[in-house]
N, C-alpha and C positions, 0 to 999 in steps of 0.2 A: 505493499499500499506507499501512496504517494506520503512523502515527509515533509512536503511541503506545502503547509496550509494556505490554500490561495484562496477558502471560501471560509464564510462566518455563518454558522446554523444557528439556529431560534427554535428550540424544540417547543411543539404543538402538542404531541403524546406521546405515551410511551407503556408498552405492553408487555411482561416478561412470561413466559410460560415454561417453565423449565430451563435448558438450557439454549432457548431459542426468546429473541427479544425483536418485537417489531418499533418502531422508532418513526414519527410521524415527523417533521420540519419544516421551517421556513429556510434555503440557501439564498444568501448573497456571494455573486461572485465580485470581491475586493478588485480586480484587474478589468472585469469587463463591464462591471456595473448591472449584471444580470438577476432578476431575482426568478427563482424557481418555487413555487409555491405548493406547499403539502408533498415534498419528498418523501417517500416510504423509503427506509433502510432496513433490511430482515439480518439481523445476525445473529448465528447459530453455533453450536460446537464450544471447543476452548480455545483459549486463547493460542494453543501450538495447533491447533487445526478448524480453521472456523472458513463456515462459507458466509459472503458476505453480498448482496444483490440492492441495487439501488433501482429507484423507477426514474430518474432524471433523465432527462434528453439526451444526456453524453453517456452515459454508462453502458459498456458494453457489454453484452450479453453473455458472457459466460461469466459463472460464479467466482469470486475472489478474484476477481480483475480488478488494476488500477483504476479507484475512480474519489478523486478527491472530494465530491460531494459526501460521499459515504462517510468519508476520512471525517470530514469538518462536524456533518452529525455525530459520530460514534465518539470525537475527543471529547466535544460538548457535553455529549450524555455525560462520559466519563466523570468529568466534574463536578456533576450534580449529584444528591443523595438519591439514593434509589426509591423512598419515598416524596420526592418532591414533584408536584404537581406541574402540568405545562407550564413553561416559561412565556410562553404567548397566547391571545388567546383572538381567534377569529373571529371578524366583526360580518354576522350573517346577514343583517338590515342592510336593506339596498337604501344608497345612499340618497338625497333630494339634491339636486343642484335648482335654485330659487333665482328669477331672473326679474329684474325690475329696471325695465329700460326708461333711459331719461336724457331729454335734449343736451348735448354740448351747452356750458354754461354761457348765457347771452356775454355781448362783449369778446369774445373770443373769433378768431379767424374763420374758425369753422361753425359757427354758431345754427344749429339748425341742420345740418349736414349731416350729422352723426349721432348716434345714441350709445350713451356707455351704457353699459348693460347691468351693471353693478351685482357680480353674480356671487352667492353665498351658497356655499356645499354644508349641508348637516346631515349626519347618522347618529343614529340613537339618542337625540335630541344634543348634540353639543355640534361645531360649528368645525369644518377642516378647513386648513388655508386653500384656498382655491390654486393660488402659485404651486404649492407643492403637489397637489392632486395632478394639475397638468402640467409638471415637468416630470414625474414619475410616468404618468400615462404618453408623454413625448418621448422618452425613453425607452418605452417597452418594457418597462416594469410590471411584473406580476402581482407584486403588494405594496401597499403602501406602509409602512410601520410607524405606528402614532406614539406618540411619549407615555400613554399609561402601559404600553407593554400588550397593545394591542394592534392586528393590521387588517388592513382593507384588500379582500381580494379586487383586481383592477381587469382582470382577462375574463371579463363579461362583454356580451354584445353590445349591450346598452351602454358601458363606458368606451368600449373601442368606437361606437358610432361618432359619442360625444369627443372624441380623442381627434377623430378626422374631420368634424365642423370646427371644432374650436382653432386647430391647428390650421385650417384654411381660412378661417377669420383673422387669427394672428399673422399671418402671412400676407395676408391681402392688404392689412390694416395694422402698421407701424404703431403698437399698443404697448405700455409699459408692462412689466412683468407681472403686478399685481392686479389687472386689471384686462378687460376686453371690450372694444367698439362695435359698433357695426354702421357702414355706410347706410344711409336712407335708403339706398339702390339695392340692398343685401337685402331683398324680400326673401327669396326664397331661403337663402343663410337661416334669417329665424325662422321662417315657417319649419326649414329642419332642426332646429334647435328644440321649437316648442312640442314638435309631434312625438320628441321622443320621452318614454314613458316616466322616466328619473326628472324629467324638468318641469319645473311649476312657472308658468310665466305670468308675469301679472302684466297686462297688457293693456298698455294705455290707449286713448282713443285714436293719436295719428296711426299707430302700428294695426289696431281693431279695422279702419275705415280700408288704409293700404292693401290686408289682406283681401279687400276683393278681385287685385289683379293676378292673383293664384289661382280663386275660386272661380272667376270669371264675371266679368264686367258685365252689370245690368243694363241693356241696350235701353236708349232714351229715342223720343220720337225727335224728327227732324227740327231743325231752329225753325221761327216764321221766319220768312224773306228769302229762304232757300229756296231757290226756283228751280227743283229739281225734285224726282223721286228716287229716294234709294232703295238700291236692292239692299237684300238682309244684310248680307254682309258687307255693303257699303255704312250702312247704318250701326254695325256691329264697330267698325273701323271708327267712327264718327263718335261713337259713346265712348270708345277705347283712348284716343286723342282727348277728348272731353274730360274726362276722369285723368289722365295724365297732367292736364292742364289746371284740373282744381286744384290737386294737390302737390302741384308744382315740381313735378316730375318730369323727365326727357324718356325718349323712347325711339323706337325705329320703326317706321312704315315701311315695311319690304314686299308688298304686294308684287304679283307679275306688271310688265308694261300693259296699259291699255284696262286696267280695271279700276282707274279712276283714283288715284292715290289723291290726285290735285281737288277732285270732288269732294273727297273725304277730310281735307285740311280746311277746306272753305266752309263745311258747314260747321265744324268746330270754332273757327273765328265767327263765323254770324253767329254761331248760341253765347261767344264771348261778348260781343257788341251789344247783342240783344241786355244781356245780362249789367252790363255798364250802363246801358240807356236807361235800366226798370231800378237804378241806384242799388241792385243785388251787387254789383262790385263798384269799391270805390274808381279803382285805376282804368284810365281811361286811353293809354299809352298805346301806340300803334304796333302791330305785326310785322317783322322784318322778316322777309322772304328773300332769300339767296339763290339764284338759281344760273345755270348757264347761261350765257348771252342769248342762245338760238332756244330758249326756252321762254325768255322773258315776257316777250310778247304773247305767248301763249297763256300764262298765268294772269296775263291782264285782260285778255279775252274771255276768260275761263272766267274770271271775277264778274268781269260783265253780263255773261251770260248767266251763271249761277249764283250770282249774290250781285243783285243789281244794284240794292240799298249800300252797299259799302263804297266809303270812299277809297280811292286807291290813287296812289302816288308812284310813278315808275321813274326812276333813276336812270336814264340811260346819259348820262353823262359826267364826269364828275364836277363833284360840287365848285372846285377853282374855274373851271371853264365856263359855267352856268352862271356865276358870279352871285350865286345865294348861298345864304347857311342852310344849312341839313334842317334846323329847327325850322325854318321859312318854309322847306320845300315839305315838310311833312306835317306842318301845321294842320290840325282837323282830318288828317289822314287814317280811316282806320288799317289801311293794309299799304306796306311800303315794299315793292319789288325793286330789284337792284340785281346787276351779275356779280359772280365771283370776282371778276378783274376789276370792278370799280371797287366793289370792296375793299378790296384788297389794298387797292392803290391807296384809298382815304379811310384807314380801319381806325387809325384813333380819332375822326370826328366820330365815326358811328359809337364810337366806344362810350362817347360823353352825353349819348341821347339816353331817352328810356324809352325801354320796347316791353310792350307786353309778352312777346313769346319771339322766338328766333325757330325758322325752319329754313332746312339746308335740303333744298333740291338736286337730286342728283347728287348726294352728299359724298360717294366716291372721288368726287372732283376733288378733295380735299384730304384722300386716304393718307397721303404722305405727313408723318407727323412733325419730319424737318421742314416742311414747306413754311411759308410767309401766309397762304390763306387758311392753313391748319391755326396756326399761333391767333393768326388774328380773331377766327371764330372762335377759337380757345378762350379767349382774353374777354369776350364780348359778355360784358354781365346781364344775363336775363334769368327770369323766373322759371321759365324751362326752354328745352331746345328740342326739336323733333329735326330726324332726320328722314327725307323722303328717299329710297332706294331699291330699284329693283337688284341691286347688286353690291349690298355692303361688304362683301369679300369677293376680289376676283383672282387674285393669284395667292396670296398667303394668310395666315389668322391675323399678322402685325396690321394690314388694314381694318380685319375687322375690330382691332381693339381701338384704332383710331378713331374711328366712326362711333364707337361705343361711347370711347373718353370724352366724346365732345357733348354726347348726349346724356350719358349716366356717370360720370364723372364720380370714382370710387370703387364702382361695380366689380370690377375688371382689376382693380390694384394698379399700381403704376406699371409703366412698360417692361422694365426688368420681373417685375412680378408676375405680372402676365405670361412673360416669355418663358420664365422659371415652372410655373405652376401649369401652364396651358401648352403654348406653343411647341416647346421642344419636346413635352409628353406625346402630343398627337400630331405632328408634322415627323418627328425622326422614331419615336419608340410607337407609334400607330395604338396608342394607350386608349382604349374602349372606354376607361372608366372616366379617363381625364374629360373625352369628347362629352361625354354622357353628364358631365360635373357641369361644362361648360354649356350645354344646351338650357339644364335645368335654372343656371344662373339667367342666361339668355329671355328665359322664353316671355316673363312677367313684362319684360322691358322692349321684347321685338314680336310684331305682328305680323304675317307673312300666310298670305293666300295664293297658290298659284291659278291660273286659267283651269286646269283639272279640276281643282277641290271645286270650284263653285259653278261648274262648266252648265248646272241644270240652270242658273238664275242669268245668266248671261245669253244673249242674241245670238244667230248664227255667226251674224259678222258687226262685228264694231266699226267705226271710221272715225278719225281723228285729223284736224288740216292744222299742221305747226306753221305759223307763219314766226318768219326767220327774218331780220334785222339784216341789212347788207352791211358787211364792216363798210369802215370810214373810207379807205381809198377805194375801196370797191363802187361806193355809191358815188362819189367823184364820175369816177368812169362811166356810170351808167346815165348819169344827170345829163353830161355833157353829149353822150352820144344820142338819148334822148331828143336832147333838142334839134340836134340833126337830121333824125330820123323823123321826125315831128313835121320838121318843114318839108321833108321831102317827099313823103305822104299827101301832105294837105296841098303841095302844090299837084300832085296828082289826083285828086278828088274830082277833078273835072270831068273825069273821063273813066270812070271807074274799071268798064269792061275791057278799054284799049291796055291799061294799066295794070291789069291783075294781079300778072307775075310779079311787076316790079313793086307793089305793095308788101305782095307776099313775102318776099323778099324781105323786106324792112320789118315786118312784123316777126320774121323768124328769126333775124338779126338779133333784137329783143330780147326774143324768149332766150335766146341763147347766153345772152351778155346778163341775163336776170341770174342764170347757173351759177358762172363763173367766167371771169372777165377774160381770161386766159383763151377763152374761146374764140373771142371777136378781136382784141387788141394783145400787144406784148406787153401783158400785166403778170405780176406775182402775187397778185391783191387778195389774198384769202378770201375762199369762200365759204359763207356761213352753211351751205348746204353738205357741202365737204363734212364742215366740222358737226353736224346735225346727225349727218349720217352715220358720223360715226360713233358717235354716242348711244344711236339707236340702235346699231349693232352688236357694240360691246356689252349693252343691258340684254339685248333680247338673243344672243346664242350663249352669252355668260348663265342665262336663266333654262338653255336646252331647248331653245325654240330655233326652228328654221324659217329661212328670211328668204323672199323674193323682191327682189329692187327692178326697180322697170321706170323706164327713159326712152323717150323719142328718140334720143339725139346720141349716138353712139361714142363719139368722142368724149361726152362728159360720163357717158357710162364707163369707158376705161380708166379714166380719172378718180370715178366713184371705186373700181375695182381694186385700183390702187390704194386704195383709201382702209381696203380692208385688210389687202396684203399688209401694210404696213401696222395692222393690228394685230399680226399673226393670224389672222384667219382665213383659211382656203376657202375656196371659190370656186364654183363654175361661171363660165361668160358663154353668152351665145346672142349673136345677131347675124345678119343676113348673111355675112361674108364665111360663118362657119361652116366647115365642109363637114367635119364629123361630129355631126348634130346629137347621133345618137348615145355615142361614148359621153358627150358632154352632156345631156340628160340622164345618164344611169348613173354618172358620178354626184350628179345632187340625189337623186332617189333610192341610192344605196346609201347615202348620209356619210360619203366623202366626204362632201363638199357641204358648209351649212347655210351656205348663202348663195344665192343663184341671180347673177345678174343677167337680165332679159331684155333687149330691144324693141321698142313695139311692133315693127315689121316681123320680125324671127320667130318672136312669141304670141302673135295675135290668134294663130288659127293652131290647133291639131295638139297644143300641150295641156295634160292632165298632170298639174303640179299638187295634187293633195295632201305631197311630205311638207309643204310650207305652210305653216299657219298665222307667218306676219308677211304682211304686203307694205312697201315701200314705194309711193310714187314719188319720182322724183323731180318730174316738171307735170303742172296740169295741162291737160289736155283738150281740145277745142272741143270734140265730138264726146258727150256722156257716154253713148255708148258705145266707145271705143274705150273708155276709159274701166265701163263696167264688163266688157270683155276680157281683157287684161287681168282684171282682179278675178273674176271666174274662172281666170288656171289656177288658184288654188281652193277658190270658195265653189265648191261644186258636188255634185254626185261622188258618194265615197268620201269626202272630207266630214270625219271623226270629232274632228275639233273645233272651236271658234276661232276664227278670221280676224284681225286686229287689221284696219288698212291706215296707213298713216299716210298721208297728201303734205309735200312739204310745199311751200309756198313763200317766196320773195314779197316781203310786204314792201308796198308803194309800189311796186313795178307792173310790168304789163301783164305779169301773172295774176296779182290780186286784180286787177281788172278783169283779166278773163274769168276769172272766179265767180266775179259778180255780175258782169252780164250773162254769163252761162248761168246762172241761178236765176236770172228774170227770163232769159230768151233762149231755153234749152233747144227749141226749134229751131232757132234762126243758128244757132251754133251746127248742129246735126247736119243742117242741109249746106251751110256756107266752108266751113274754113276747117276742116279736116284733111282737105289734100286740094291741088294748083287746078284740079278740074271744076271741085266744088265751088273754087274761088271764082271760075267762069261763070257759073250758075247765080252768082250771090244776088239777092236783092237787100242788099241793108245801107240802113242810111249814116249822111253824113254824120250824123247822133252820136252813132253806136261807133263808127270810127276816130271822133273824138273823144268818146267816152275810154276807149283801148288806149289811146295816147295821152291822155288827160294826167 
């Protein structure tokens, strides 16, 4: 037997029968800091011929083998009188952990953001040090030796679960050794604690109300002033957003493209304004919406359509250039809309204003925590922040952390804590438990519905018009050329029949110029349409959708495909010059290509592309029937999914005039503007021409 005593033994019981002795003990390893509860050592025979066994995990199976645990037990037993009772008594009562959460003190930097849990552990009517208990749990010890020669077993499922939850909470929240606190966003951690049988929680009113997040937010009726009928899932999304705003919590609305995220947010804003007007809430500051440049006008149009009673201020140029202060621009506004670029340039001025809330549309735009845009959004002082994005994570988990840290600060800890606790285990070790834990922590604050989950509520086909502002340089080029072509066409108006081809030539040139300045002039001006297309493709493909992109102009279609290639998306391309038409179509149908670029002439007939559930029209077509025919490549018999159609329209160009005229005179366009032959048969007035060129 080993003479090197590496363990200390605490006798619990001993029984003798003849030459046999059975000793039960607790053994502590002085070297490893490991506790083994209730080790049983049996000793039979004489000192010269002994048989010794030990039930410890490290004991060899052979009797009489060298075992330092058995050695420690026998040495300790030998020092005690035979008639002495157990040295240590085992506590059989289950401990109780009491939680009494209290907000962080007023006047501190974290006031209202955190709750001190004020843990108190009791057993047998006495209090046990929480710090000592957690230290023993964290070290993996199986018992906690108390001062009165009693010991508490720690290897129970309840205490192990408590250890895991507390360990996570302390990892995410830098707390003092003798205390524990939770961020107000760590709802699922709190719920997990309170559901343990050994925990008694004194839940204050805030925690009780916030528990609705995990139990299911009750749906509300749409607010007065909302000019839309919400589908059931949209009503739930609006109610969820309203709940977050009411409790000044942030969240991520991550619905699929085309499910009405903008409408749900506008409904929440309308309800807030209604409450302010009825004195239910005193705060009358406006909401700030930050969106990609290509989407700003869409927010303006959707607000005018769905919430016409809201006062909207669109900041589409820098305050310095406008010569007006921010407070003047947003005075009386319920809703302020600007772009990420403009917000980033004058972030300090936005930080000085008071806001009712912040909405980050396409929040993946600021997913880089080192970027200026991320820092500007993080430093903005707002009661609550909502991120709207169908793809909160595109490449790695750090992108998800970035978005969450803006909406729900403290939920996932610091960047370093998140990396160690979640990113490395999930990305490098495929740790399913870590992934499940991350999903559980996020679930109260992330609402995501896919087209498939709400398909029963959707119409077979949905359409959305995205009006895009031309870039500054592009606008100068377009306006200059518009003046020239307008003068040319008006000079040909006296004889429309003879000049039909020249008029069509000028109209076509303006249509191309509205798409991309480089199609007409030697210019490197950025194209708003290509920028918007890139954002749409990134989100749609990121969500697992298949996309059909259509245009009349093959030169622009080629540039559009290059945009997809730059994003690492594999695509198929079909125009009138394609020779291997069958192979190209098969590459999309088979799933090899996620995006299919098709020209009008090549794709107008004979194509059945029900694999696509998203259709993007890069330019408006003169003939509505031709547009519908192109859309029907995807939306036709055999399509089992809902089809989402996006029409990209360059604002304040011939495209927007075409859309307006097409709405009022669809029959005219059906007869006249689809081809040169139709142009020759045209019977349209000078007023129509003037409207196109206005």
